[in-house]
GUFI-824147 format. One line per 4 residues: for each residue x, y, z of N, C-alpha, C. Coordinates in Angstrom, 2 decimals, padded with zeros to 5 digits. Example, Ala and Ser with C-alpha at 12.3 -4.5 7.8 and 13.67 -1.06 7.14 Angstrom:
013.19 -005.69 007.80 012.30 -004.50 007.80 013.20 -003.30 007.80; 012.85 -002.25 007.08 013.67 -001.06 007.14 012.90 000.03 007.87 $
! end
This chain:
041.38 026.00 -141.49 040.41 025.38 -140.19 039.36 026.10 -140.31; 038.06 025.66 -140.28 036.86 026.69 -140.37 036.82 027.70 -139.01; 035.96 028.36 -139.15 035.36 029.44 -138.04 035.11 028.49 -136.91; 034.21 027.45 -137.13 033.72 026.84 -136.33 034.59 025.94 -135.51 $
035.87 025.65 -136.43 036.88 024.84 -135.57 037.57 025.88 -134.52; 037.96 026.97 -135.21 038.52 027.89 -134.15 037.84 028.28 -133.18; 036.26 028.47 -133.06 035.52 028.72 -132.23 035.36 027.64 -130.75; 035.70 026.45 -131.55 035.36 025.19 -130.68 036.85 025.13 -129.86 $
038.03 025.50 -130.46 039.34 025.06 -129.68 039.26 026.58 -128.78; 038.75 027.74 -129.15 038.71 028.83 -128.18 037.89 028.29 -127.01; 036.71 027.76 -127.12 035.93 027.03 -126.02 036.47 026.35 -125.24; 036.93 025.27 -125.71 038.06 024.29 -124.88 038.78 025.08 -123.95 $
039.72 025.89 -124.68 040.92 026.61 -124.15 040.47 026.98 -122.87; 038.92 028.30 -122.98 038.37 028.61 -122.01 037.93 028.00 -120.93; 037.37 026.70 -121.26 036.92 025.59 -120.25 038.11 025.10 -119.44; 039.03 024.67 -120.22 040.40 024.40 -119.47 040.90 025.14 -118.52 $
040.57 026.20 -119.18 041.37 027.17 -118.32 040.50 027.66 -116.71; 039.30 027.55 -116.96 038.33 028.03 -115.83 038.53 026.66 -114.84; 038.50 025.43 -115.42 038.76 024.41 -114.82 039.75 023.99 -114.19; 040.92 024.64 -114.58 042.32 024.57 -113.83 042.24 025.88 -112.68 $
041.68 026.74 -112.82 041.77 027.95 -111.77 040.81 027.07 -110.63; 039.52 026.68 -111.14 038.64 026.07 -110.06 039.29 024.86 -109.17; 040.00 024.16 -109.93 040.75 022.97 -109.38 041.99 023.85 -108.45; 042.72 024.84 -108.91 043.70 025.10 -108.08 042.93 025.92 -106.53 $
041.99 026.66 -106.97 041.12 027.34 -106.27 040.95 026.26 -104.49; 040.11 025.00 -105.22 039.95 024.11 -104.24 041.33 023.71 -103.52; 042.43 023.64 -104.26 043.64 023.01 -103.45 044.22 024.00 -102.69; 043.98 024.99 -103.01 045.06 026.33 -102.22 045.14 025.94 -100.63 $
044.03 025.99 -100.10 044.24 025.74 -098.71 045.38 024.62 -098.18; 045.17 023.68 -098.93 046.25 022.25 -098.81 047.63 022.64 -099.29; 047.52 023.45 -100.16 049.17 023.80 -100.56 049.70 024.80 -099.86; 048.63 026.03 -099.19 049.25 026.70 -098.21 049.79 025.98 -096.88 $
049.22 024.84 -096.53 049.74 023.93 -095.58 050.84 023.41 -095.71; 050.98 022.79 -096.86 052.34 021.92 -097.35 053.53 023.02 -097.49; 053.17 024.34 -097.89 054.24 025.42 -097.77 054.63 025.80 -096.58; 053.44 025.83 -095.69 053.88 026.29 -094.22 054.83 025.57 -093.49 $
054.52 024.28 -093.70 055.40 023.14 -093.14 056.85 023.68 -093.17; 057.42 023.47 -094.52 058.65 023.73 -094.56 059.11 025.22 -094.20; 058.08 025.98 -094.40 058.59 027.44 -093.98 058.85 027.42 -092.51; 058.06 026.97 -091.58 058.03 026.70 -090.30 059.43 026.18 -089.90 $
059.74 025.25 -090.68 061.25 024.65 -090.33 062.34 025.88 -090.45; 061.89 026.54 -091.72 063.16 027.42 -092.01 063.07 028.50 -091.17; 061.93 029.19 -090.36 061.81 030.11 -089.75 062.70 029.66 -087.97; 062.37 028.41 -088.04 063.07 027.90 -086.32 064.34 027.77 -086.67 $
064.76 027.31 -087.84 066.10 027.22 -087.65 066.94 028.11 -088.23; 066.25 029.48 -088.62 067.13 030.68 -088.50 067.21 031.26 -087.28; 066.20 031.19 -086.30 066.70 031.38 -085.24 067.79 030.76 -084.34; 067.86 029.34 -084.72 068.90 028.45 -084.26 070.33 029.02 -084.64 $
070.45 029.50 -086.01 071.50 029.68 -086.71 072.12 031.37 -085.81; 070.86 032.25 -086.16 071.13 033.35 -085.25 071.97 033.16 -083.85; 071.29 032.35 -083.08 071.75 032.00 -081.76 073.23 031.30 -081.83; 073.51 030.55 -082.55 074.79 029.91 -082.74 075.92 030.86 -083.35 $
075.27 031.70 -084.03 076.37 032.89 -084.54 076.80 033.69 -083.57; 075.59 033.98 -082.78 075.80 035.06 -081.68 076.89 034.43 -080.50; 076.78 032.94 -080.36 077.81 032.42 -079.36 079.24 032.38 -080.04; 079.16 031.83 -081.40 080.52 031.87 -082.04 081.05 033.35 -081.72 $
080.56 034.32 -081.72 081.00 035.60 -081.82 081.34 036.26 -080.62; 080.71 035.56 -079.70 081.15 035.69 -078.07 082.33 034.79 -077.68; 082.61 033.62 -078.09 083.71 032.88 -078.17 084.88 033.32 -078.68; 084.89 033.93 -079.85 085.89 034.55 -080.64 086.00 036.09 -080.41 $
085.29 036.81 -079.38 085.61 038.02 -079.42 086.80 038.27 -078.75; 087.44 037.68 -077.69 088.78 038.28 -077.16 089.89 037.35 -077.92; 089.84 036.84 -078.98 090.96 036.33 -079.59 091.60 035.10 -079.34; 091.21 034.63 -078.02 091.92 033.34 -077.11 090.66 032.35 -077.03 $
091.43 031.27 -077.82 090.05 030.16 -077.57 090.72 029.00 -076.68; 090.28 028.66 -075.64 090.55 027.74 -075.10 090.33 026.29 -075.27; 090.90 025.24 -074.47 090.21 023.90 -075.14 088.78 023.75 -074.93; 087.93 024.27 -073.79 086.50 024.05 -073.50 085.65 025.00 -074.48 $
086.11 025.93 -074.98 085.54 026.74 -076.10 085.64 025.94 -077.22; 086.81 025.36 -077.76 086.87 024.81 -078.94 086.22 023.62 -078.99; 086.09 022.90 -078.05 085.08 021.88 -078.20 083.55 022.38 -078.11; 083.28 023.74 -077.55 081.90 024.13 -077.89 081.57 024.65 -079.43 $
082.70 025.10 -079.97 082.95 025.60 -081.50 082.84 024.16 -082.10; 083.26 023.31 -082.04 082.66 022.02 -082.72 081.53 021.78 -082.75; 081.00 021.78 -081.47 079.97 021.11 -081.22 078.68 022.35 -082.38; 079.01 023.44 -081.94 077.96 024.30 -082.65 078.46 024.03 -084.35 $
079.38 023.95 -084.81 079.43 023.54 -086.09 078.79 022.59 -086.85; 078.76 021.29 -085.75 078.11 020.12 -086.29 076.71 020.13 -086.28; 076.00 021.21 -085.12 074.71 021.43 -085.06 074.37 022.27 -086.11; 075.19 023.30 -086.58 074.76 024.00 -087.86 074.50 023.04 -088.95 $
075.87 022.31 -089.54 075.49 021.47 -090.43 074.26 020.67 -090.70; 073.51 019.94 -089.53 072.37 019.32 -089.58 071.46 020.20 -089.70; 071.49 021.49 -089.06 070.38 022.67 -089.56 070.20 022.87 -090.99; 071.52 023.02 -091.61 071.32 023.42 -093.02 070.97 022.11 -093.81 $
071.07 021.40 -093.32 070.53 019.87 -094.01 069.14 019.69 -094.51; 068.50 020.41 -093.05 067.02 020.60 -092.88 066.57 021.60 -094.10; 067.54 022.80 -093.76 067.04 023.89 -094.33 067.10 023.63 -096.07; 067.72 023.04 -096.30 068.32 022.22 -097.93 066.70 021.51 -098.33 $
066.19 020.66 -097.47 065.13 019.81 -097.62 064.16 020.79 -097.93; 063.98 021.93 -096.72 062.47 022.62 -096.81 062.78 023.53 -097.82; 063.91 024.04 -098.32 063.72 024.96 -099.44 063.61 024.19 -100.72; 063.79 023.05 -100.96 063.77 022.16 -102.15 062.09 021.70 -102.12 $
061.61 021.72 -101.00 060.14 021.41 -100.96 059.47 022.50 -101.50; 059.92 023.69 -101.11 058.96 024.93 -101.59 059.27 025.02 -102.93; 060.40 025.01 -103.36 060.86 025.19 -104.76 059.96 024.16 -105.84; 059.91 022.95 -105.34 058.99 021.99 -106.01 057.56 022.51 -106.22 $
057.10 022.99 -105.08 055.60 023.31 -104.86 055.03 024.56 -105.99; 056.27 025.42 -105.84 056.24 026.61 -106.63 056.40 026.12 -107.96; 057.22 025.55 -108.38 057.45 025.35 -109.83 056.23 024.22 -110.38; 055.62 023.21 -109.34 054.57 022.88 -110.21 053.08 023.72 -110.24 $
053.56 024.59 -109.28 051.98 025.42 -109.37 052.35 026.13 -110.64; 053.46 026.77 -110.74 053.95 027.63 -112.24 053.58 026.69 -113.57; 053.93 025.59 -113.39 053.82 024.51 -114.77 052.36 024.08 -114.75; 051.52 024.12 -113.35 050.37 023.53 -113.72 049.34 024.96 -114.08 $
049.49 026.09 -113.51 048.64 027.09 -113.32 048.72 028.10 -114.45; 050.03 027.86 -115.13 050.53 028.95 -116.08 049.12 029.53 -117.23; 049.59 030.30 -117.76 048.54 030.85 -118.88 048.92 029.85 -120.09; 047.96 029.64 -120.93 047.75 028.49 -122.01 048.89 029.06 -123.04 $
049.62 027.99 -123.50 050.36 028.23 -124.62 049.80 028.06 -125.76; 049.63 029.08 -126.96 048.99 028.68 -127.96 049.91 027.50 -128.96; 051.46 027.67 -128.92 052.18 026.86 -129.69 051.92 025.59 -128.81; 052.34 024.33 -130.00 052.23 022.95 -129.68 053.54 022.95 -129.02 $
053.82 022.05 -128.07 055.15 021.23 -127.57 055.20 019.80 -127.31; 056.48 019.40 -127.54 056.48 017.99 -127.48 057.11 017.70 -126.16; 056.43 017.14 -125.09 056.67 016.84 -123.79 056.44 015.48 -123.40; 056.89 014.86 -122.52 057.00 013.63 -121.64 055.70 013.76 -120.75 $
054.97 012.53 -120.79 053.82 012.73 -119.84 054.18 012.45 -118.40; 055.38 011.95 -117.96 055.66 011.46 -116.60 055.79 012.75 -115.93; 056.24 013.72 -116.42 056.73 015.10 -115.70 055.49 015.71 -115.44; 054.37 015.61 -116.19 052.99 016.26 -116.12 052.42 015.65 -115.12 $
052.48 014.24 -115.02 051.94 013.50 -113.80 052.46 013.64 -112.58; 053.82 013.44 -112.77 054.56 014.16 -111.12 054.12 015.44 -110.64; 053.64 016.41 -111.75 053.16 017.82 -111.28 051.90 017.45 -110.53; 051.05 016.95 -111.34 049.70 016.79 -110.50 050.03 016.08 -109.18 $
050.80 015.13 -109.20 050.95 014.46 -107.91 051.71 015.25 -107.04; 052.47 016.18 -107.24 053.02 017.21 -106.30 051.93 018.07 -105.74; 051.02 018.74 -106.59 050.08 019.63 -106.05 048.82 018.88 -105.17; 048.70 017.56 -105.55 047.98 016.68 -104.55 048.52 016.00 -103.85 $
049.64 016.23 -103.39 050.21 015.63 -102.07 049.48 015.68 -101.01; 048.72 017.02 -100.37 048.17 017.12 -099.30 046.72 016.28 -099.34; 046.40 016.10 -100.49 045.09 015.04 -100.82 045.22 013.59 -100.52; 046.60 013.51 -100.85 046.48 012.07 -101.03 046.94 011.54 -099.72 $
047.55 012.38 -098.61 047.80 012.02 -097.36 048.92 010.89 -097.12; 048.61 010.42 -095.99 049.24 009.02 -095.63 048.66 007.73 -095.91; 047.01 008.12 -096.28 045.96 006.85 -096.16 045.89 006.25 -097.65; 046.67 007.10 -098.53 046.31 006.45 -100.25 047.90 006.31 -100.52 $
048.27 005.13 -100.97 049.37 004.71 -101.70 049.29 005.16 -103.29; 050.28 005.73 -103.68 050.46 005.69 -105.23 051.42 005.12 -105.77; 051.18 004.32 -106.91 052.07 003.39 -107.36 052.39 004.06 -108.89; 053.51 003.97 -109.42 053.55 004.42 -110.71 054.73 003.47 -111.58 $
054.33 003.74 -112.81 055.13 002.64 -113.84 055.03 003.60 -114.98; 055.84 004.66 -115.13 055.98 005.61 -116.48 056.98 005.58 -117.20; 058.14 004.60 -116.68 059.58 004.90 -117.63 059.20 004.37 -118.83; 060.13 004.98 -119.74 060.14 004.78 -121.12 059.14 005.31 -121.96 $
058.32 006.16 -121.26 057.16 006.71 -122.17 058.05 007.59 -123.38; 057.44 007.95 -124.56 058.17 008.64 -125.38 057.59 010.01 -125.13; 057.93 011.22 -125.52 057.61 012.28 -125.60 056.12 012.66 -126.83; 055.16 013.17 -126.54 054.30 013.36 -127.48 053.95 014.73 -127.94 $
053.28 015.00 -129.02 052.84 016.49 -129.47 051.67 016.51 -128.93; 051.54 017.78 -128.18 050.39 018.15 -127.49 050.16 019.74 -127.06; 048.80 019.98 -126.47 049.16 021.17 -125.72 049.41 020.70 -124.27; 050.82 021.00 -123.74 050.83 020.78 -122.18 050.13 021.06 -120.97 $
049.49 022.21 -121.20 048.90 022.49 -120.43 047.49 021.79 -120.06; 046.85 021.59 -121.22 045.80 021.04 -121.34 045.99 019.33 -121.03; 046.71 018.73 -121.16 047.14 017.48 -120.97 047.50 017.53 -119.15; 048.24 018.35 -118.86 048.33 018.28 -117.22 046.94 018.34 -116.54 $
045.99 019.21 -117.20 044.64 019.33 -116.58 043.94 018.10 -116.58; 044.25 017.30 -117.73 043.83 016.04 -118.31 044.00 014.82 -117.00; 045.21 014.98 -116.76 045.93 014.17 -115.86 045.38 014.33 -114.29; 045.32 015.91 -113.92 044.98 016.04 -112.74 043.75 015.80 -112.37 $
042.58 016.02 -113.44 041.26 015.62 -113.20 041.04 014.21 -112.86; 041.91 013.37 -113.58 041.62 011.97 -113.44 042.30 011.68 -112.14; 043.20 012.19 -111.41 044.16 011.78 -110.21 043.09 012.16 -109.09; 042.60 013.40 -109.37 041.88 013.91 -108.34 040.31 013.22 -107.97 $
039.95 012.79 -109.44 038.63 011.80 -109.32 039.06 010.62 -108.30; 040.26 010.13 -108.69 040.58 008.69 -108.19 040.79 008.96 -106.41; 041.29 010.11 -106.26 041.44 010.26 -104.65 039.96 010.49 -104.14; 039.46 011.29 -104.77 038.04 011.34 -104.04 037.02 010.23 -104.18 $
037.15 009.25 -104.96 036.66 008.04 -105.24 037.00 007.13 -103.86; 038.43 007.19 -103.44 039.03 006.39 -102.32 038.32 006.95 -101.10; 038.31 008.75 -100.81 038.06 009.23 -099.75 036.88 009.00 -099.51; 035.95 008.59 -100.57 034.41 008.12 -100.22 034.14 006.67 -100.00 $
034.82 006.09 -099.88 034.74 004.36 -099.54 035.66 003.91 -098.80; 034.58 003.37 -097.71 035.34 002.65 -096.69 036.07 003.57 -095.47; 037.15 003.31 -095.47 037.96 004.23 -094.30 038.91 005.15 -094.82; 038.68 005.35 -096.08 039.36 006.29 -096.89 040.93 005.98 -097.36 $
041.19 004.72 -097.01 042.42 004.29 -097.62 042.44 003.43 -099.00; 043.49 003.51 -099.74 043.30 002.62 -100.84 044.52 003.02 -101.67; 044.67 002.62 -103.04 045.77 002.36 -103.87 045.31 003.19 -105.26; 046.19 004.03 -105.67 046.21 004.65 -106.95 047.07 003.82 -107.82 $
047.15 003.45 -109.02 048.10 002.88 -109.88 048.20 003.78 -110.87; 049.11 004.43 -111.56 049.27 005.11 -112.74 050.36 004.29 -113.68; 049.94 003.78 -114.54 050.89 003.31 -115.57 050.79 003.38 -116.76; 051.86 003.54 -117.58 051.92 003.96 -119.05 052.89 002.61 -119.46 $
052.35 002.71 -121.21 053.04 001.80 -122.09 052.88 002.28 -123.07; 054.04 002.49 -124.08 053.88 002.74 -125.60 053.12 001.97 -126.23; 052.21 002.22 -127.19 051.89 001.73 -128.42 052.64 002.10 -129.89; 052.64 001.49 -130.80 053.29 001.49 -131.75 052.92 003.27 -132.34 $
051.66 003.55 -132.18 051.23 005.21 -132.57 050.91 006.04 -131.38; 051.30 005.76 -130.14 050.78 006.53 -129.28 051.42 006.07 -127.80; 050.74 006.65 -126.93 050.97 006.41 -125.48 049.69 005.97 -124.83; 049.68 005.05 -123.64 048.38 004.63 -123.31 048.47 004.65 -121.62 $
047.83 005.79 -120.82 048.08 005.76 -119.60 046.83 005.42 -118.82; 046.82 004.33 -117.83 045.83 004.08 -117.20 045.97 004.76 -115.96; 044.75 004.96 -115.17 044.88 005.54 -113.71 043.57 004.81 -113.18; 044.09 003.84 -112.07 043.27 002.89 -111.50 043.20 003.28 -109.93 $
041.98 003.14 -109.58 041.72 003.23 -107.89 040.97 002.33 -107.57; 041.25 002.17 -105.99 040.76 001.19 -105.25 039.09 001.53 -104.65; 038.75 002.47 -105.40 037.53 002.75 -104.93 036.09 002.28 -104.84; 034.87 002.51 -104.84 033.77 001.50 -104.84 033.31 001.28 -106.01 $
034.17 001.71 -107.11 033.63 001.12 -108.48 032.27 001.85 -108.83; 031.67 001.44 -110.09 030.60 002.21 -110.64 029.65 000.87 -111.21; 028.47 001.24 -111.35 027.66 000.14 -112.08 027.82 000.68 -113.54; 027.16 -000.23 -114.51 027.20 000.19 -115.99 026.06 001.74 -116.25 $
025.43 001.62 -115.89 024.38 002.91 -115.59 025.30 004.05 -115.61; 025.85 003.98 -114.25 026.77 005.03 -113.79 027.96 005.51 -114.58; 028.64 004.43 -115.13 029.62 004.82 -116.34 029.13 005.42 -117.33; 028.11 005.33 -117.82 027.40 005.95 -118.93 027.07 007.39 -119.07 $
026.74 007.72 -117.67 026.95 009.33 -117.25 027.99 010.16 -116.84; 029.09 009.42 -116.71 030.10 010.11 -115.91 030.71 011.24 -116.50; 030.69 011.30 -117.97 031.10 012.40 -118.79 030.22 013.35 -119.15; 028.78 013.26 -118.61 027.89 014.45 -118.79 028.22 015.33 -117.96 $
027.77 016.59 -118.97 027.93 018.13 -118.00 027.28 018.09 -116.52; 028.16 018.52 -115.57 027.82 018.75 -114.47 027.38 017.48 -113.59; 027.71 016.44 -114.10 027.20 015.30 -113.36 028.19 015.08 -111.86; 027.56 015.34 -110.87 028.62 015.61 -109.73 028.11 014.62 -108.37 $
027.63 013.65 -108.54 027.35 012.50 -107.77 028.19 011.78 -106.90; 028.81 012.74 -105.67 029.90 012.05 -105.25 029.90 010.43 -104.78; 028.47 010.43 -104.32 028.27 009.01 -103.95 028.36 008.01 -104.93; 028.01 008.28 -106.18 028.16 007.50 -107.12 029.48 007.38 -107.82 $
030.32 008.18 -107.35 031.89 008.25 -107.92 032.53 009.64 -108.17; 031.75 010.50 -108.91 032.57 011.72 -109.41 032.00 012.92 -108.58; 032.94 013.79 -108.38 032.63 014.75 -107.64 033.25 016.23 -108.12; 033.54 016.36 -109.51 034.05 017.27 -110.28 033.54 018.08 -110.97 $
031.79 017.95 -111.28 031.50 018.66 -112.13 031.92 018.45 -113.47; 032.37 019.45 -114.08 032.84 019.18 -115.46 034.06 018.77 -115.68; 034.92 018.16 -114.49 036.14 017.79 -115.01 036.35 016.62 -115.77; 035.63 015.52 -115.80 035.39 014.28 -116.63 035.08 014.68 -117.81 $
033.93 015.39 -118.02 033.63 016.34 -119.57 034.90 017.06 -119.76; 035.51 017.90 -119.47 036.67 018.45 -119.84 037.79 017.56 -120.58; 038.15 016.64 -119.68 039.13 015.51 -119.62 038.90 015.04 -121.03; 037.48 014.41 -121.38 037.43 013.71 -122.66 037.48 014.58 -123.80 $
036.75 016.16 -123.55 037.19 017.08 -124.56 038.68 017.31 -124.90; 039.61 017.22 -123.96 040.63 017.42 -124.19 041.50 016.26 -125.10; 040.99 015.19 -124.71 041.44 013.91 -125.17 040.95 013.88 -126.45; 039.74 014.14 -126.93 039.18 014.17 -128.49 039.95 015.24 -129.13 $
040.21 016.41 -128.64 041.34 017.58 -129.38 042.49 016.92 -129.74; 043.10 016.14 -128.87 044.07 015.32 -129.38 044.28 014.21 -130.11; 043.13 014.15 -130.64 043.04 012.71 -131.41 043.16 011.25 -130.73; 042.90 011.17 -129.56 042.96 010.13 -128.72 041.89 009.72 -128.13 $
041.83 008.47 -126.86 040.48 008.15 -126.36 040.66 008.01 -125.11; 039.28 007.91 -124.56 039.26 007.56 -122.95 038.15 006.48 -122.56; 038.38 005.67 -122.00 037.63 004.58 -121.53 037.79 004.43 -120.24; 036.38 003.82 -119.75 036.53 003.19 -118.27 036.09 002.03 -118.08 $
036.64 001.19 -117.11 036.37 -000.13 -116.80 036.11 -000.06 -115.30; 034.85 -000.54 -114.79 034.81 -000.79 -113.23 033.57 -001.59 -113.07; 033.53 -001.76 -111.91 032.60 -002.54 -111.57 032.42 -002.47 -109.87; 030.79 -002.45 -109.35 030.54 -002.35 -108.05 031.81 -003.08 -107.14 $
032.44 -002.48 -106.28 033.09 -002.62 -105.46 034.86 -003.37 -105.88; 034.63 -002.94 -107.19 036.18 -003.33 -107.87 036.84 -002.18 -108.17; 036.59 -001.02 -107.90 037.44 000.06 -108.01 037.04 000.55 -109.73; 037.87 001.31 -110.17 037.54 001.91 -111.85 039.03 002.10 -112.20 $
039.10 001.68 -113.63 040.30 002.06 -114.40 040.01 003.18 -115.39; 040.35 004.25 -115.77 040.48 005.08 -116.67 041.79 004.87 -117.64; 041.35 004.71 -119.01 042.50 004.29 -119.78 042.55 005.81 -120.76; 043.55 006.24 -120.89 043.85 007.53 -121.85 044.65 006.96 -122.96 $
044.00 006.95 -124.24 045.57 006.93 -125.37 045.42 008.26 -125.95; 046.93 008.49 -126.27 047.21 009.64 -126.61 048.06 009.41 -128.04; 047.94 010.21 -129.06 048.84 009.91 -130.27 050.43 010.38 -130.05; 051.27 009.99 -130.78 052.30 010.64 -130.61 052.50 011.89 -131.38 $
051.55 012.07 -132.50 051.35 013.42 -133.09 049.88 014.03 -133.19; 050.08 015.65 -132.82 048.43 015.50 -133.05 047.84 015.36 -134.32; 046.56 015.35 -134.54 045.87 015.27 -135.92 045.79 016.41 -136.84; 045.71 016.57 -137.77 045.57 017.28 -138.75 044.20 018.19 -138.41 $
044.30 019.46 -137.91 043.52 020.53 -137.70 043.76 020.83 -136.20; 044.39 020.37 -135.43 044.16 020.40 -133.97 045.42 021.50 -133.39; 045.58 022.36 -134.34 046.81 023.27 -134.23 048.22 023.11 -134.39; 048.21 022.06 -134.81 049.55 021.83 -135.42 050.16 022.67 -136.53 $
051.31 023.07 -136.37 051.85 023.96 -137.15 052.42 023.34 -138.53 $
! end
C-alpha cells in the first residue's frame, strides 16, 4: 500500500473516532437517564430487601414461629421474589447499556474481523433508545445475514449515523412520530441493508448535497455535520456503496451495500 493510502486510512480512522466521540457526547444525557431509571429501581428495592430481612430477623429471634408469623414470613418471601425479578430486569438493562457503550465507543482495532451486521445495528439501537422514545416505531428484518469481513467499529459508526439521521428526520417532521424500518438481505457477493424513515423526505437538489462536508440543514433533513460524509467514506473503504432514494413528503431510504470480503488494499491481512 502506498504512503498516501496509509495516510488516507489514518485520516479516516481519526475522523471516525472523532465522529463517534461527538455522537456519544451528544447522547450521554439520554444514556444517563436510561441508566438512572433501573438504578433508581435497584436503590428502592434495596431498601425493601433490607426492611424485609430485618422483619424476618425479628420473627426468628426467639426461635419460635407461630401460625400468624409463619403467614407473614410466607408473605415476605413472596414479596422478595417479586422484588428480585424486578432487580434482575434492572441489572440486565444496565449491563446491556454498558455493553453497548463498550462495543460502540471502544478504541479502534487495527485488525480486521468477520462479524454479523445485526449485532452492530442492535447495539446502535440500544444506545439510541432514549432518542427513539415512544413516538417512533422501529421495525427490523435482519435475519439470515451472513457475517462480513470489515472494520467493526467503523461499521457500527456507519449504522449509528444512519439511524440517528432517520430519528432526526422524524423528530423534525409533523408531530415527531413515525416509523424506521431496517431490513437486510444477502446478495451473492455481499449484504444490502436499507434504513428507511417516514420523515419529510428530500428534494433532488438536497439529495445531491447530503454527503457534502458540514452540510447541516436540519430543516432539509441532515443535522449531523460530517456524519453522512464519514458514512460514505466508511462504505468506500469497505468497497461498498451507499445510495439514497427520497421525495418530498415520502421519507427517505438509505441503501448500504457491503461486500462479504474487504477489497485488496483495505487493510485485509
